[in-house]
C-alpha positions as CSV (number, residue, x, y, z in Angstrom):
1,X,33.0,-3.2,-7.8
2,X,32.7,0.8,-7.4
3,X,30.4,1.9,-4.8
4,X,28.6,4.2,-7.4
5,X,27.9,0.0,-9.0
6,X,27.2,-0.6,-5.8
7,X,24.7,1.6,-5.7
8,X,23.2,0.7,-8.9
9,X,22.8,-2.6,-7.8
10,X,20.8,-1.8,-5.1
11,X,18.7,0.6,-6.9
12,X,18.0,-1.7,-9.5
13,X,16.8,-4.2,-7.3
14,X,14.1,-1.7,-5.3
15,X,13.6,-0.5,-9.1
16,X,12.1,-4.4,-9.8
17,X,10.7,-4.1,-6.6
18,X,8.6,-1.7,-6.9
19,X,7.1,-2.9,-10.5
20,X,6.4,-6.2,-8.5
21,X,4.6,-3.9,-6.2
22,X,2.8,-2.5,-8.3
23,X,1.2,-5.8,-9.9
24,X,0.7,-6.4,-6.3
25,X,-1.3,-3.7,-5.3
26,X,-3.6,-4.4,-8.5
27,X,-4.3,-7.7,-7.5
28,X,-5.0,-6.9,-4.3
29,X,-2.3,-9.2,-2.6
30,X,-1.8,-8.2,1.4
31,X,0.2,-10.4,2.2
32,X,2.7,-10.0,-0.6
33,X,2.8,-6.5,-0.1
34,X,4.0,-7.1,3.4
35,X,6.6,-9.0,2.7
36,X,7.4,-6.3,-0.5
37,X,7.5,-3.2,1.4
38,X,9.8,-5.4,4.2
39,X,12.4,-5.8,1.8
40,X,12.0,-2.6,0.2
41,X,13.5,-1.5,3.7
42,X,15.8,-3.3,4.0
43,X,17.1,-2.0,0.3
44,X,16.4,1.7,1.3
45,X,18.6,1.3,4.6
46,X,21.4,-0.5,2.8
47,X,21.6,2.8,0.7
48,X,21.7,4.9,3.4
49,X,25.1,3.8,4.6
50,X,27.0,5.0,1.2
51,X,28.3,8.1,1.2
52,X,27.3,10.8,-1.2
53,X,30.7,11.9,-2.0
54,X,32.4,8.5,-2.9
55,X,29.7,8.3,-5.9
56,X,29.3,9.2,-8.8
57,X,25.6,10.6,-8.7
58,X,25.8,11.9,-12.4
59,X,25.2,7.9,-13.5
60,X,22.2,7.1,-11.2
61,X,19.4,9.8,-12.1
62,X,18.3,7.7,-15.1
63,X,16.9,4.9,-12.6
64,X,16.3,7.2,-9.7
65,X,13.6,9.1,-12.5
66,X,12.3,5.6,-12.9
67,X,11.7,4.4,-9.5
68,X,10.1,7.9,-9.0
69,X,7.8,7.6,-11.3
70,X,7.0,4.0,-10.2
71,X,6.4,5.0,-6.4
72,X,4.5,7.3,-7.9
73,X,2.2,5.3,-9.3
74,X,2.5,3.0,-6.9
75,X,1.6,5.9,-4.3
76,X,-1.6,6.4,-6.5
77,X,-2.6,3.2,-6.8
78,X,-2.7,2.6,-2.8
79,X,-4.6,5.6,-2.5
80,X,-7.1,4.3,-4.8
81,X,-7.7,1.3,-3.5
82,X,-8.1,3.4,0.2
83,X,-10.5,5.8,-1.2
84,X,-12.6,2.6,-3.3
85,X,-12.3,0.5,0.2
86,X,-13.4,3.5,2.7
87,X,-16.8,4.0,-0.1
88,X,-17.2,0.6,0.1
89,X,-17.5,0.6,4.0
90,X,-19.8,3.6,3.7
91,X,-22.2,1.9,1.7
92,X,-22.1,-0.9,3.1
93,X,-22.7,1.7,6.8
94,X,-25.8,3.2,4.9
95,X,-27.3,-0.3,4.0
96,X,-27.1,-1.7,7.3
97,X,-28.1,0.6,9.7
98,X,-31.7,-0.1,10.0
99,X,-32.7,-3.7,10.3
100,X,-36.5,-5.6,10.7
101,X,-35.9,-8.5,13.2
102,X,-38.1,-10.5,14.9
103,X,-38.4,-9.1,18.6
104,X,-38.3,-11.4,21.8
105,X,-42.5,-12.2,21.2
106,X,-41.9,-13.8,18.2
107,X,-43.6,-10.4,16.2
108,X,-41.5,-8.8,13.5
109,X,-40.0,-5.3,13.9
110,X,-37.3,-2.6,12.7
111,X,-34.6,-2.8,15.4
112,X,-32.5,0.2,15.8
113,X,-29.3,1.2,14.9
114,X,-26.7,-1.8,14.0
115,X,-23.4,-0.3,12.7
116,X,-21.1,-2.1,10.8
117,X,-18.5,-1.4,12.3
118,X,-18.1,-0.7,15.9
119,X,-16.6,2.2,16.2
120,X,-17.0,2.6,20.0
121,X,-12.9,1.9,21.2
C-alpha cells in the first residue's frame, strides 16, 4: 500500500468519525463524544507522521474538502450547544435570585440572593 493510500485510508477514517461526531453532538451524548475526540487525536497524530513529499496531495483534495465541511458543521453544532447552555444557566440564575423561605422563627420571608452556581472559587 502506497503512502498516499495509507493517508487516504486514515482520512476516510477521520471523515467517518466526523460524521458520527455530528450525530453524537445532535444527540448530546457527551460520553461518546469524548471517545470520538480521543480517537480523532490518535488519527491526527498518525497523519502527522507522514512526509508530504511522499504523498500525492492532489488525490487528497476531495476528501480534505469533505473533512473541512464536516469539521465546520461540528464546530457550529458545538457553539450552538454552548450558547444554549449559557442561555439556560442565565435564565435559571435570573429565576432563582430571590427565594421565599421560612425563617428560623417559622415566619415566611424573602431571603437574600441565592446563586444557581457558586462562583466564589
